[in-house]
C-alpha positions as CSV (number, residue, x, y, z in Angstrom):
1,M,-14.1,11.7,13.7
2,L,-15.8,11.1,10.8
3,A,-12.4,9.7,9.3
4,L,-12.3,7.3,12.2
5,R,-15.6,6.1,12.3
6,L,-15.2,5.4,8.6
7,A,-12.1,3.4,9.2
8,R,-13.6,1.6,11.8
9,G,-17.0,0.3,10.0
10,A,-15.2,-0.5,6.5
11,R,-14.9,-4.6,6.0
12,P,-12.2,-6.4,6.6
13,L,-10.0,-6.6,3.3
14,V,-9.8,-3.0,3.9
15,Q,-8.5,-2.8,6.4
16,L,-5.5,-5.5,5.3
17,R,-4.7,-3.0,2.9
18,R,-4.8,-0.1,5.5
19,L,-2.8,-2.4,8.0
20,L,-0.7,-3.0,4.8
21,V,0.1,0.9,4.5
22,T,0.7,0.6,8.4
23,A,3.0,-2.0,8.3
24,A,4.7,-0.2,5.6
25,S,5.1,3.3,6.4
26,A,6.6,1.6,10.0
27,G,9.2,-0.4,8.2
28,T,10.5,3.1,6.3
29,G,10.1,5.0,9.6
30,F,12.5,2.5,11.0
31,L,15.0,3.1,8.2
32,L,15.0,7.0,8.5
33,L,15.3,6.3,12.2
34,C,18.0,4.2,11.7
35,T,19.9,6.5,9.3
36,L,19.5,9.0,11.6
37,G,21.4,6.9,14.9
38,Y,23.9,6.1,12.4
39,A,24.8,10.1,12.1
40,L,25.0,10.5,15.7
41,G,26.8,7.3,16.0
42,H,29.4,8.4,13.2
43,P,29.5,12.4,13.2
44,G,32.6,12.3,11.0
45,A,31.2,10.8,8.3
46,S,28.6,13.1,6.7
47,A,28.6,12.5,3.1
48,T,27.8,8.4,3.8
49,S,25.3,9.7,6.3
50,T,23.5,11.8,3.3
51,L,23.9,8.9,1.2
52,R,22.3,6.6,3.2
53,L,19.7,9.1,3.9
54,A,19.3,9.3,0.1
55,W,19.1,5.3,-0.4
56,C,15.8,5.8,2.4
57,L,14.3,7.8,-0.9
58,A,13.4,4.6,-2.6
59,P,11.6,2.8,0.1
60,V,9.9,6.4,0.3
61,A,8.6,6.6,-2.3
62,A,7.3,2.9,-3.0
63,T,5.3,3.3,0.5
64,V,3.7,7.1,-1.0
65,Y,2.9,5.2,-3.7
66,F,1.5,2.3,-2.3
67,A,-0.2,4.7,0.4
68,V,-1.9,6.6,-2.9
69,A,-3.4,3.4,-4.4
70,V,-5.0,2.2,-1.3
71,A,-6.9,5.4,-1.1
72,R,-7.9,5.3,-4.5
73,T,-9.6,2.0,-3.7
74,D,-11.1,2.7,-0.8
75,P,-15.1,2.3,-1.0
76,G,-15.6,4.6,2.4
77,T,-14.6,8.0,0.7
78,R,-16.2,7.0,-2.7
79,P,-18.7,9.5,-4.2
80,R,-21.8,7.8,-3.6
81,S,-25.4,9.3,-4.3
82,G,-27.3,11.0,-0.9
83,L,-23.6,11.9,0.6
84,A,-23.7,15.3,-0.8
85,A,-27.0,16.2,0.6
86,I,-25.2,16.1,4.2
87,G,-22.3,18.0,3.3
88,L,-20.0,15.2,2.1
89,G,-19.1,16.4,-1.2
90,P,-16.2,15.6,-3.6
91,V,-13.9,18.2,-1.8
92,R,-14.7,16.6,1.5
93,L,-14.7,13.4,0.3
94,M,-11.1,14.2,-0.7
95,A,-10.6,15.4,2.4
96,L,-11.6,12.2,4.2
97,S,-9.2,10.2,2.1
98,A,-6.3,12.1,3.1
99,V,-7.0,12.1,6.8
100,T,-7.8,8.4,6.6
101,T,-4.0,7.6,4.7
102,A,-2.5,10.3,7.2
103,L,-4.0,8.5,10.1
104,S,-2.7,4.7,9.1
105,T,1.0,6.1,8.0
106,A,1.0,7.9,11.2
107,L,0.3,5.1,13.0
108,G,3.2,3.1,11.6
109,S,5.3,6.4,12.0
110,L,4.8,5.7,15.8
111,L,5.2,2.1,16.2
112,A,8.7,3.0,14.3
113,L,9.5,4.8,17.0
114,L,8.4,2.9,19.3
115,L,10.2,-0.1,18.3
116,F,13.4,2.1,17.4
117,L,13.0,3.5,21.2
118,H,12.6,0.0,22.3
119,L,15.9,-1.3,21.1
120,R,18.1,1.8,22.0
121,G,17.4,0.5,25.6
122,G,14.2,2.7,26.7
123,P,12.9,2.7,30.0
124,T,12.1,-1.1,29.9
125,G,14.7,-2.4,27.8
126,L,18.2,-2.8,27.6
127,P,20.0,-1.8,24.7
128,F,19.8,-4.4,21.2
129,V,23.5,-5.8,20.7
130,G,23.4,-6.8,17.6
131,P,24.5,-6.4,14.1
132,T,22.5,-2.9,13.7
133,A,23.4,-2.1,17.1
134,G,25.8,0.9,15.4
135,F,22.9,2.5,14.0
136,L,21.2,3.0,17.1
137,A,23.2,5.3,18.9
138,A,22.3,4.2,21.9
139,D,24.9,5.7,24.3
140,Q,23.5,9.3,23.0
141,S,20.5,11.8,23.2
142,L,18.3,11.0,20.3
143,P,17.2,14.6,19.2
144,L,13.4,14.4,19.5
145,P,13.0,17.3,16.5
146,A,14.6,15.7,14.2
147,A,13.3,12.0,14.6
148,L,9.8,13.7,14.1
149,T,11.4,15.5,11.3
150,L,11.6,12.3,9.8
151,L,9.0,10.3,10.8
152,A,6.7,13.0,9.4
153,L,7.6,12.4,5.9
154,V,5.6,9.7,5.0
155,P,2.5,10.6,6.7
156,L,2.6,14.4,4.8
157,A,3.6,13.1,1.5
158,A,1.3,9.9,1.3
159,S,-1.6,12.5,2.4
160,L,-0.6,15.4,0.0
161,A,-0.4,12.9,-2.9
162,S,-3.6,11.3,-1.9
163,A,-5.4,14.6,-2.4
164,L,-3.7,15.5,-5.5
165,A,-5.0,12.4,-6.8
166,L,-8.1,12.6,-5.6
167,R,-8.9,15.6,-6.4
168,P,-12.4,16.4,-7.9
169,A,-11.3,19.4,-10.7
170,D,-13.6,17.4,-13.2
171,A,-16.4,17.3,-11.0
172,L,-17.0,20.9,-9.9
173,L,-15.9,23.0,-13.1
174,P,-19.0,21.6,-14.7
175,R,-21.4,22.5,-11.8
176,A,-19.9,25.9,-11.5
177,A,-20.5,26.5,-14.9
178,H,-24.0,25.6,-15.0
179,G,-24.5,27.9,-12.4
180,D,-23.1,30.9,-13.8
181,A,-25.0,29.9,-16.9
182,Q,-27.8,30.4,-15.0
183,A,-27.3,33.5,-13.3
184,A,-26.6,35.1,-16.8
185,S,-29.8,34.2,-18.3
186,G,-31.6,35.1,-14.9
187,T,-33.8,31.4,-15.1
188,D,-33.8,28.2,-13.2
189,D,-34.2,24.9,-15.0
190,A,-36.2,23.5,-12.2
191,T,-38.6,26.2,-12.2
192,D,-38.8,26.5,-15.7
193,A,-39.2,22.6,-16.2
194,Q,-43.0,21.3,-16.8
195,P,-44.2,18.3,-15.3
196,G,-44.1,16.3,-18.6
197,D,-40.1,17.7,-18.7
198,L,-38.8,15.9,-15.7
199,R,-37.9,12.5,-17.7
200,D,-35.7,15.1,-19.8
201,Q,-34.1,16.5,-16.6
202,A,-33.2,12.8,-15.3
203,P,-29.7,12.1,-15.4
204,L,-29.2,9.2,-18.1
205,P,-27.3,6.4,-17.6
206,D,-23.8,5.7,-19.1
207,L,-23.7,4.5,-22.4
208,P,-20.5,2.3,-24.0
209,T,-18.0,4.4,-25.5
210,A,-15.4,4.1,-27.7
211,P,-11.9,2.6,-26.3
212,R,-10.0,5.5,-24.8
213,P,-6.8,6.9,-26.9
214,T,-3.6,5.7,-26.2
215,P,-1.6,7.3,-23.7
216,G,0.9,9.3,-24.6
217,G,4.0,8.4,-22.5
218,L,5.3,6.0,-24.8
219,P,7.5,8.4,-26.7
220,W,9.1,9.6,-22.9
221,G,9.3,6.2,-21.6
222,V,11.8,5.3,-24.8
223,A,13.5,8.2,-24.7
224,A,14.2,7.8,-21.0
225,L,14.9,4.2,-21.5
226,A,17.5,4.7,-24.0
227,A,19.3,7.6,-22.0
228,G,19.6,4.9,-19.2
229,L,21.0,2.4,-21.3
230,A,23.5,4.9,-22.8
231,V,24.4,6.3,-19.3
232,E,25.4,2.8,-18.4
233,T,27.2,1.6,-21.1
234,Q,29.3,5.2,-21.2
235,A,29.8,4.4,-17.2
236,S,31.1,0.6,-17.6
237,R,34.1,2.4,-20.6
238,S,35.1,4.8,-17.9
239,D,37.9,3.3,-15.9
240,G,38.5,4.6,-12.3
241,A,35.2,6.3,-11.6
242,P,34.3,7.2,-8.0
243,G,31.9,4.3,-6.9
244,L,28.6,4.7,-4.1
245,R,28.5,1.9,-1.6
246,L,24.6,0.7,-0.5
247,P,23.8,1.0,2.7
248,G,25.1,-2.6,4.1
249,G,28.2,-3.0,3.3
250,V,27.5,-3.6,-0.7
251,S,30.2,-2.1,-2.8
252,G,28.3,-0.3,-5.8
253,G,29.4,1.1,-9.2
254,P,30.3,3.8,-10.9
255,A,27.3,6.8,-9.7
256,T,26.2,7.1,-13.5
257,V,25.8,3.2,-13.5
258,L,22.9,3.9,-10.5
259,A,21.9,6.9,-12.6
260,G,21.2,4.6,-15.7
261,W,18.9,2.7,-13.4
262,A,17.0,5.3,-12.4
263,L,16.8,6.8,-16.0
264,T,15.5,2.9,-17.2
265,A,12.9,2.5,-14.6
266,L,11.6,6.3,-15.1
267,G,11.4,5.1,-18.6
268,L,9.5,2.1,-18.1
269,A,6.9,3.6,-15.5
270,L,6.4,6.2,-18.5
271,A,5.9,3.4,-21.0
272,G,3.8,0.9,-18.9
273,P,0.4,2.6,-19.7
274,A,0.8,2.7,-23.8
275,L,2.2,-0.8,-23.6
276,A,-0.7,-2.2,-21.9
277,H,-2.8,-0.1,-24.2
278,L,-1.2,-1.8,-27.0
279,C,-1.7,-5.2,-26.1
280,G,-5.5,-4.5,-25.5
281,H,-5.3,-3.7,-29.3
282,L,-3.1,-6.6,-30.6
283,L,-6.1,-8.7,-28.7
284,Q,-8.9,-7.4,-30.8
285,A,-6.5,-7.8,-34.2
286,V,-7.6,-10.0,-37.2
287,R,-11.0,-10.6,-36.8
288,P,-11.6,-10.9,-33.0
289,G,-14.2,-13.0,-31.5
290,A,-16.9,-11.6,-28.3
291,V,-14.0,-13.1,-25.9
292,R,-11.2,-11.3,-27.6
293,L,-13.2,-8.0,-28.2
294,L,-14.4,-8.0,-24.3
295,A,-10.6,-8.8,-23.2
296,G,-9.2,-5.9,-26.0
297,R,-11.5,-3.0,-24.6
298,G,-11.6,-3.7,-21.3
299,L,-7.5,-3.9,-21.2
300,Q,-7.7,-0.6,-23.1
301,E,-9.8,0.8,-20.6
302,E,-7.6,-0.2,-17.5
303,A,-4.0,0.9,-19.4
304,R,-3.9,4.0,-17.5
305,R,-5.0,2.3,-13.8
306,I,-2.8,-0.8,-14.3
307,G,0.0,0.2,-16.9
308,R,2.3,2.4,-14.6
309,P,2.3,0.2,-11.4
310,L,3.1,-2.9,-13.9
311,G,5.6,-0.8,-15.2
312,V,7.2,0.0,-11.8
313,V,7.1,-3.9,-11.0
314,C,9.2,-4.5,-14.1
315,A,11.5,-1.6,-13.5
316,V,12.1,-3.6,-9.7
317,A,12.5,-6.9,-11.4
318,S,14.8,-5.6,-13.7
319,G,17.2,-4.2,-11.0
320,A,16.7,-7.1,-8.7
321,Y,18.4,-8.8,-11.7
322,V,21.4,-6.9,-12.3
323,L,22.3,-6.9,-9.0
324,A,21.8,-10.7,-8.6
325,T,24.0,-10.9,-12.0
326,Q,26.5,-8.4,-10.3
327,Y,26.5,-10.2,-7.1
328,A,26.1,-13.7,-8.2
329,E,30.2,-14.1,-7.6
330,T,31.2,-12.1,-4.8
331,R,28.1,-13.2,-2.6
332,P,28.2,-10.4,-0.4
333,S,26.3,-10.7,3.1
334,F,23.5,-7.8,3.1
335,G,22.6,-6.5,6.3
336,P,19.2,-6.2,7.9
337,L,18.8,-2.9,7.1
338,T,19.5,-3.2,3.5
339,T,17.1,-6.6,3.2
340,L,14.5,-4.7,4.7
341,G,14.5,-1.8,2.4
342,A,14.5,-4.3,-0.4
343,V,11.4,-6.1,0.9
344,L,9.6,-2.5,1.3
345,V,10.6,-1.7,-2.5
346,A,9.9,-5.2,-3.6
347,G,6.5,-5.3,-1.3
348,C,5.0,-2.2,-1.7
349,T,5.4,-1.7,-5.7
350,V,3.9,-5.5,-6.2
351,A,1.0,-4.7,-3.7
352,T,0.6,-1.6,-5.4
353,L,0.0,-3.1,-8.9
354,A,-2.5,-5.7,-6.7
355,T,-4.2,-2.9,-5.7
356,A,-4.4,-1.2,-8.9
357,A,-5.6,-4.7,-10.5
358,L,-8.7,-4.3,-7.6
359,E,-9.2,-1.1,-8.7
360,A,-9.6,-2.1,-12.3
361,R,-12.1,-4.7,-11.1
362,Q,-13.8,-2.5,-9.2
363,A,-14.6,-0.5,-12.1
364,R,-15.6,-2.7,-14.2
365,A,-17.8,-4.1,-12.0
366,D,-21.4,-2.4,-13.5
367,T,-20.1,-3.7,-17.2
368,L,-20.0,-7.4,-15.6
369,A,-23.2,-6.7,-13.8
370,A,-24.8,-5.6,-17.1
371,L,-23.4,-8.7,-19.1
372,G,-24.5,-10.7,-16.5
373,R,-28.2,-9.6,-17.0
374,L,-27.9,-10.3,-21.0
375,G,-27.3,-14.0,-20.4
376,A,-23.4,-13.7,-20.9
377,P,-21.7,-17.3,-19.8
378,T,-19.4,-16.7,-16.6
379,T,-16.9,-18.9,-18.6
380,M,-16.7,-16.1,-21.1
381,L,-16.0,-13.5,-18.6
382,R,-13.2,-15.7,-16.6
383,T,-11.6,-16.5,-20.4
384,A,-11.5,-12.9,-21.1
385,A,-9.5,-12.2,-17.8
386,L,-7.1,-14.4,-18.6
387,L,-6.3,-13.1,-22.1
388,R,-5.6,-10.0,-20.3
389,A,-3.2,-11.2,-17.5
390,G,-1.7,-13.3,-20.8
391,A,-1.2,-10.8,-23.0
392,L,0.4,-8.4,-20.6
393,V,2.6,-11.2,-19.7
394,V,4.0,-11.6,-23.0
395,V,4.6,-8.3,-23.7
396,F,6.2,-7.1,-20.6
397,A,7.8,-10.4,-19.6
398,P,10.4,-10.7,-22.5
399,L,10.6,-6.7,-22.2
400,T,11.6,-6.5,-18.4
401,W,14.0,-9.3,-19.3
402,A,15.7,-7.9,-22.3
403,V,16.1,-4.2,-20.3
404,A,17.7,-6.7,-17.3
405,V,20.1,-8.1,-19.6
406,L,20.7,-4.6,-21.2
407,A,21.2,-3.0,-18.0
408,A,23.7,-5.8,-16.6
409,M,26.0,-5.8,-19.5
410,P,27.6,-2.7,-18.6
411,A,28.2,-4.0,-14.6
412,A,29.3,-7.7,-16.0
413,G,31.7,-5.6,-18.1
């Protein structure tokens, strides 16, 4: 009930992000149900049904990733002063965030089930006749346990991932260690402190610190990129390799080419935070002024927060370029389910990047307020933001184009 009240009393922008999570969960659930309907209508094509289910993992992963990003920016489950006094500590706030994420995704799964049943010709309608009629299996009974299992995949994965992302391990450990130290010494700080020492017991505000160290994912990212490009090049030289077919009738290349694409995407995701940190370092190079120093330090602080979503967006963009290059001459007709899956993956990755940027803005709100109190002009803050965005574009755009061109060369050959 508390999760429902927090969800109902949120601001319109927060509600919009939750509705986007619900829409993404509905689209992914509909794809999973269509895969189940294809398996019911084609009982002899078990390998094709398994392959179609495997292709649904990409929309599922994108939806879960987006749900976790929305959960991280939810102001209703953010630790605040006074909440611990009424029993809402970090652990319960984490549980509330997981429950809120589960509610949003479960609502989307329910909408997907209602739409699927309506297209199958439920109690209030006739069976749908069209290109996707073969994925509905309207002439056969729908196994409810299998449908519910597929629909529960996104809510369970999203709630578990949200709980893991928001676990308060760092907040609980110092408190327990402090309590153990007091029990061992047999004293209490509150009873031993004198009235004149109360100012020493008050928490101090956060002071500006040095920028965080460079994230350590760059070597692994470069290794994954090199391995992916090597796999694609080796696959292009092998003749007669078994091919994979995408859902919707689009013919694919050898299975090793798809594995190489997956490795390159993983490499961009791993190297994203380190590259974003490098962008901040480049902004501060060669005798920086106040604006460049502010932009560089801010980008270094936000590297871990926006680097990985930016790397995922670059991976999706490079994959779209490879597909457009490979099918530029044949121009196949993409089916509605293939289009829905592509829209889900691209939309969720872009929305995740926008949500991560919003989270970074919320994290530096206190710093911007302090600079405003010190008399910093608004134009300086806007210029610093533009410098951060420009540095990311200058570094990530050529990298994405280079990876896309290298990945498309084996497919074109």
